C-alpha positions as CSV (number, residue, x, y, z in Angstrom):
1,M,0.6,16.4,-26.6
2,G,-0.1,19.2,-24.1
3,G,-2.1,16.8,-21.9
4,V,0.7,14.3,-21.8
5,I,3.2,16.9,-20.7
6,T,0.8,18.4,-18.1
7,G,0.0,15.1,-16.5
8,F,3.6,14.0,-16.3
9,A,4.8,17.4,-15.0
10,I,2.3,17.3,-12.1
11,I,3.5,13.8,-11.1
12,A,7.2,14.5,-11.5
13,T,7.0,17.7,-9.4
14,V,5.4,15.9,-6.4
15,I,7.7,12.9,-6.7
16,A,10.7,15.3,-6.8
17,T,9.4,17.0,-3.7
18,G,9.3,13.6,-2.0
19,Y,12.8,12.9,-3.2
20,L,14.1,16.1,-1.6
21,I,12.2,15.3,1.7
22,G,13.9,11.9,1.7
23,R,17.3,13.3,1.0
24,R,16.9,15.8,3.9
25,G,15.3,13.4,6.2
26,S,12.6,15.9,6.9
27,L,10.0,13.3,8.0
28,G,12.4,11.2,10.0
29,E,13.2,7.5,9.4
30,N,9.6,6.4,9.3
31,G,8.2,9.1,7.0
32,R,7.6,6.8,4.0
33,E,6.0,4.2,6.2
34,V,3.6,6.7,7.7
35,L,2.6,8.1,4.4
36,T,2.2,4.6,3.0
37,R,-0.1,3.6,5.8
38,L,-2.0,6.9,5.6
39,G,-2.6,6.3,1.9
40,F,-3.6,2.6,2.3
41,H,-5.8,2.8,5.3
42,V,-7.4,6.2,5.1
43,A,-6.8,8.4,2.0
44,T,-7.1,5.9,-0.8
45,P,-10.3,4.2,0.5
46,A,-11.9,7.7,0.9
47,L,-10.9,8.7,-2.6
48,L,-12.3,5.5,-4.1
49,F,-15.5,5.9,-2.2
50,V,-16.1,9.5,-3.4
51,T,-15.0,8.6,-7.0
52,L,-17.1,5.5,-7.4
53,A,-20.1,7.0,-5.6
54,H,-20.4,9.4,-8.5
55,S,-19.7,6.8,-11.2
56,D,-22.1,5.2,-13.6
57,P,-22.0,1.4,-13.0
58,A,-23.5,0.9,-16.5
59,Q,-20.1,1.7,-17.9
60,L,-18.9,-1.7,-16.7
61,F,-20.8,-3.3,-19.6
62,S,-19.5,-1.2,-22.4
63,P,-17.5,-2.7,-25.3
64,P,-14.5,-0.4,-24.7
65,L,-14.3,-1.6,-21.1
66,L,-14.5,-5.3,-22.2
67,L,-11.7,-4.6,-24.6
68,S,-9.6,-2.9,-21.9
69,A,-10.3,-5.8,-19.5
70,I,-9.1,-8.3,-22.0
71,A,-5.9,-6.4,-22.7
72,T,-5.3,-6.0,-18.9
73,L,-5.9,-9.7,-18.2
74,A,-3.7,-10.7,-21.1
75,T,-0.7,-8.8,-20.0
76,A,-1.2,-9.7,-16.3
77,G,-1.6,-13.4,-17.3
78,A,1.6,-13.3,-19.3
79,F,3.5,-12.2,-16.3
80,V,1.8,-14.8,-14.1
81,A,2.7,-17.5,-16.6
82,V,6.4,-16.5,-16.7
83,G,6.6,-15.9,-13.0
84,A,5.0,-19.3,-12.2
85,A,7.5,-21.1,-14.6
86,R,10.4,-19.2,-12.9
87,R,9.0,-19.8,-9.4
88,W,9.1,-16.2,-8.3
89,G,6.5,-16.7,-5.5
90,A,2.8,-15.8,-5.3
91,G,3.3,-12.3,-3.7
92,R,6.1,-11.3,-6.1
93,I,4.1,-12.5,-9.1
94,T,1.0,-10.6,-7.9
95,I,3.0,-7.3,-7.7
96,G,4.6,-7.9,-11.0
97,A,1.3,-8.8,-12.7
98,L,-0.2,-5.5,-11.4
99,C,2.8,-3.5,-12.6
100,S,2.3,-5.2,-16.0
101,S,-1.3,-4.2,-16.4
102,Y,-2.7,-1.8,-13.8
103,V,-2.8,1.6,-15.4
104,N,-2.5,5.0,-13.7
105,A,-6.1,5.9,-14.4
106,G,-6.4,8.4,-11.5
107,N,-3.7,11.1,-11.0
108,L,-2.3,10.7,-14.6
109,G,-5.2,9.2,-16.5
110,I,-7.6,12.0,-15.7
111,P,-5.5,15.0,-16.8
112,I,-4.5,13.1,-20.0
113,A,-8.1,12.2,-20.6
114,V,-9.0,15.9,-20.3
115,Y,-6.3,17.4,-22.4
116,V,-5.8,14.6,-25.0
117,L,-9.2,12.9,-25.2
118,G,-11.3,15.8,-24.2
119,D,-13.4,14.0,-21.5
120,A,-12.3,13.0,-18.0
121,S,-15.1,10.4,-17.8
122,L,-13.4,8.2,-20.4
123,V,-11.1,6.7,-17.8
124,A,-14.0,5.9,-15.5
125,P,-14.7,2.4,-17.0
126,I,-11.1,1.1,-16.5
127,L,-11.0,2.8,-13.0
128,L,-14.2,0.8,-12.1
129,F,-12.8,-2.4,-13.5
130,Q,-9.5,-2.1,-11.6
131,Q,-11.1,-1.1,-8.3
132,L,-14.0,-3.6,-8.4
133,L,-12.3,-6.6,-9.8
134,L,-8.5,-6.4,-10.2
135,S,-7.6,-4.8,-6.9
136,P,-9.8,-7.0,-4.7
137,V,-8.4,-10.2,-6.2
138,A,-4.8,-9.0,-6.1
139,L,-5.0,-7.6,-2.5
140,T,-6.7,-10.8,-1.4
141,V,-3.8,-12.8,-2.7
142,L,-1.3,-10.5,-1.0
143,D,-3.3,-10.8,2.2
144,L,-3.4,-14.6,2.1
145,T,0.3,-14.9,1.3
146,S,1.6,-12.4,3.8
147,A,3.4,-13.6,6.9
148,S,0.5,-12.7,9.2
149,A,-1.8,-15.0,7.2
150,R,-0.4,-18.1,8.8
151,R,-1.8,-17.0,12.2
152,R,-5.4,-16.4,10.9
153,T,-8.3,-18.7,11.4
154,A,-10.3,-20.2,8.5
155,W,-13.0,-17.6,9.0
156,Q,-10.5,-14.7,8.9
157,R,-9.1,-16.0,5.6
158,I,-12.5,-16.3,4.0
159,T,-13.5,-12.8,5.0
160,T,-10.1,-11.3,4.0
161,P,-11.4,-9.3,1.0
162,F,-14.1,-7.6,3.2
163,R,-11.5,-6.4,5.8
164,N,-9.3,-4.6,3.4
165,P,-9.8,-0.8,3.5
166,V,-9.2,-0.3,-0.2
167,V,-11.7,-2.9,-1.1
168,L,-14.2,-1.7,1.4
169,G,-13.9,1.9,0.1
170,S,-14.6,0.7,-3.4
171,L,-17.5,-1.5,-2.5
172,A,-19.1,1.3,-0.4
173,G,-18.8,3.8,-3.3
174,V,-20.3,1.3,-5.8
175,S,-23.1,0.6,-3.4
176,V,-24.0,4.3,-3.2
177,A,-23.9,4.6,-7.0
178,L,-26.2,1.6,-7.5
179,S,-28.6,2.8,-4.9
180,G,-29.0,6.2,-6.6
181,W,-28.7,7.8,-3.1
182,T,-26.9,11.1,-2.9
183,P,-24.9,11.2,0.4
184,P,-25.4,14.4,2.5
185,G,-22.6,16.9,2.6
186,V,-21.8,16.1,6.2
187,L,-20.7,12.6,5.0
188,L,-19.3,13.4,1.6
189,E,-17.2,16.5,2.4
190,P,-15.1,14.8,5.1
191,A,-14.5,11.8,2.7
192,T,-13.6,14.2,-0.1
193,L,-11.2,16.0,2.2
194,L,-9.5,12.8,3.3
195,G,-9.4,11.5,-0.3
196,N,-7.6,14.6,-1.5
197,M,-4.6,13.4,0.5
198,A,-4.4,10.1,-1.4
199,V,-2.5,11.2,-4.5
200,P,0.1,13.5,-2.8
201,A,0.7,11.0,0.0
202,V,1.4,8.2,-2.5
203,L,3.6,10.3,-4.7
204,L,5.5,11.7,-1.8
205,A,6.1,8.2,-0.3
206,F,7.3,7.1,-3.7
207,G,9.7,10.0,-4.0
208,I,11.0,9.5,-0.4
209,S,11.9,5.9,-1.4
210,L,14.2,7.0,-4.3
211,P,17.3,8.3,-2.5
212,G,19.9,5.5,-2.4
213,S,17.9,3.2,-4.6
214,P,19.8,1.3,-7.4
215,V,19.5,2.2,-11.0
216,P,16.2,0.7,-12.3
217,G,16.5,-2.5,-14.2
218,R,20.0,-3.4,-13.0
219,G,19.4,-4.9,-9.5
220,P,18.3,-8.4,-8.4
221,E,14.8,-7.7,-9.7
222,R,16.1,-7.1,-13.2
223,G,14.2,-10.0,-14.9
224,P,10.7,-9.3,-13.3
225,V,11.2,-5.5,-13.8
226,L,12.0,-5.7,-17.5
227,L,9.3,-8.2,-18.2
228,S,6.6,-6.0,-16.4
229,V,7.8,-2.9,-18.2
230,V,7.8,-4.5,-21.6
231,L,4.3,-5.8,-21.0
232,K,3.0,-2.5,-19.6
233,A,4.6,0.0,-21.9
234,W,4.3,-1.8,-25.2
235,A,2.4,-5.1,-25.1
236,Q,-0.8,-3.7,-23.4
237,P,-1.4,-0.8,-25.8
238,L,-0.5,-3.0,-28.8
239,I,-3.0,-5.6,-27.7
240,A,-5.7,-2.9,-27.2
241,W,-5.0,-1.5,-30.6
242,A,-5.3,-5.0,-32.3
243,L,-8.5,-5.8,-30.5
244,A,-10.0,-2.4,-31.2
245,T,-9.1,-2.6,-34.9
246,W,-9.7,-6.3,-35.8
247,V,-12.0,-7.8,-33.2
248,F,-14.3,-5.0,-31.8
249,H,-14.2,-2.8,-34.9
250,L,-14.4,0.4,-32.7
251,S,-14.8,3.8,-34.1
252,P,-11.6,5.9,-34.5
253,D,-12.5,7.9,-31.4
254,D,-13.2,4.9,-29.2
255,R,-10.0,3.2,-30.6
256,L,-8.0,6.2,-29.6
257,N,-9.5,6.2,-26.1
258,V,-8.8,2.5,-25.3
259,V,-5.3,2.6,-26.7
260,V,-4.3,5.8,-24.8
261,T,-5.8,4.3,-21.6
262,A,-3.8,1.1,-22.2
263,A,-0.6,3.1,-22.8
264,L,-0.8,4.8,-19.4
265,P,2.1,3.7,-17.1
266,A,1.8,1.5,-14.0
267,A,0.0,3.3,-11.1
268,Q,2.0,4.7,-8.2
269,N,-0.4,3.2,-5.7
270,L,1.1,-0.2,-6.6
271,F,4.2,0.8,-4.7
272,T,1.9,1.5,-1.7
273,Y,0.5,-2.0,-1.9
274,A,4.0,-3.6,-2.2
275,S,5.3,-1.5,0.7
276,H,2.3,-2.2,2.9
277,Y,2.6,-6.0,2.5
278,D,6.4,-5.8,2.4
279,T,6.3,-7.7,-0.9
280,A,8.6,-6.8,-3.8
281,P,8.8,-3.1,-3.2
282,Q,11.9,-2.7,-5.4
283,L,10.1,-4.5,-8.2
284,A,7.2,-2.1,-7.9
285,R,9.3,1.0,-7.6
286,E,11.5,0.2,-10.6
287,S,8.6,-0.9,-12.8
288,I,6.7,2.2,-12.1
289,L,9.7,4.5,-12.8
290,L,10.6,2.8,-16.1
291,S,7.0,2.4,-17.4
292,T,6.3,6.0,-16.6
293,A,9.4,7.1,-18.5
294,L,8.6,4.9,-21.5
295,S,5.0,5.9,-21.6
296,V,5.8,9.5,-22.5
297,P,6.9,8.6,-26.1
298,T,4.3,5.9,-26.3
299,L,1.5,8.2,-25.5
300,T,2.8,11.0,-27.7
301,V,3.1,8.7,-30.7
302,T,-0.3,7.1,-30.0
303,A,-2.0,10.5,-29.8
304,A,-0.3,11.6,-33.0
305,L,-1.1,8.5,-35.1
306,L,-4.7,7.8,-33.9
307,G,-5.8,11.3,-32.9
């Protein structure tokens, strides 16, 4: 319970700071855009490089990760199916699918893993899966469906995943982990310093976007928002629990770990992606807000029942 409160208090404080900055106009009209670009092009790639460089790639093949991957793909697939039937558009569907399944394993998952599960490394497998598989696929779709994609050559389209800074940071980190090489301090320390800006930059940009925004779930994105929130807040942890109990037959501790991970809300960096590509930013903002609010009781009940 303490870990849930601590994690959410940290996030809420930084977002509230961004909200006040936005209300006062302290960073000018382009403050949010600058922070978004800083997070997307510099800070997030650096953070992913440092995080994944210290990871254990063997965790990608563990049963709990396979379960988490199935639950993630199931909820994302459900949104894609509905979105395709309703003709919401590839970019919008991609953002909605991410909001339905992409958990906040970093700035919220780590403190909750420490205080609720007792081990920060327990979120590493889902972090690896999201950064090595889910993000590259989603960002490639967003790249190829953006307005600038029409002006690209065939070669530029083929190499799209390898020109995305977030994907490159992830691949570089995993390459270091696989090689067993320990980067010298002169390389790692600057990357760590830049990566430390990622979480506050993303959260501040998110907070700056809130002044003047409509009440979540009542605007033109009401349908996609509510669908993504239901899938993320309730369907994903329920699927994880069912798989852990009846299919994978995990131990009580492993079952608690995967269900708590699945119950984490949508990650704030999804708003960075939506803003960067100018694709459904309202959908991302409202989905993140609502799923974060709903995850508080979900995580508390999960920890009480399974802990």
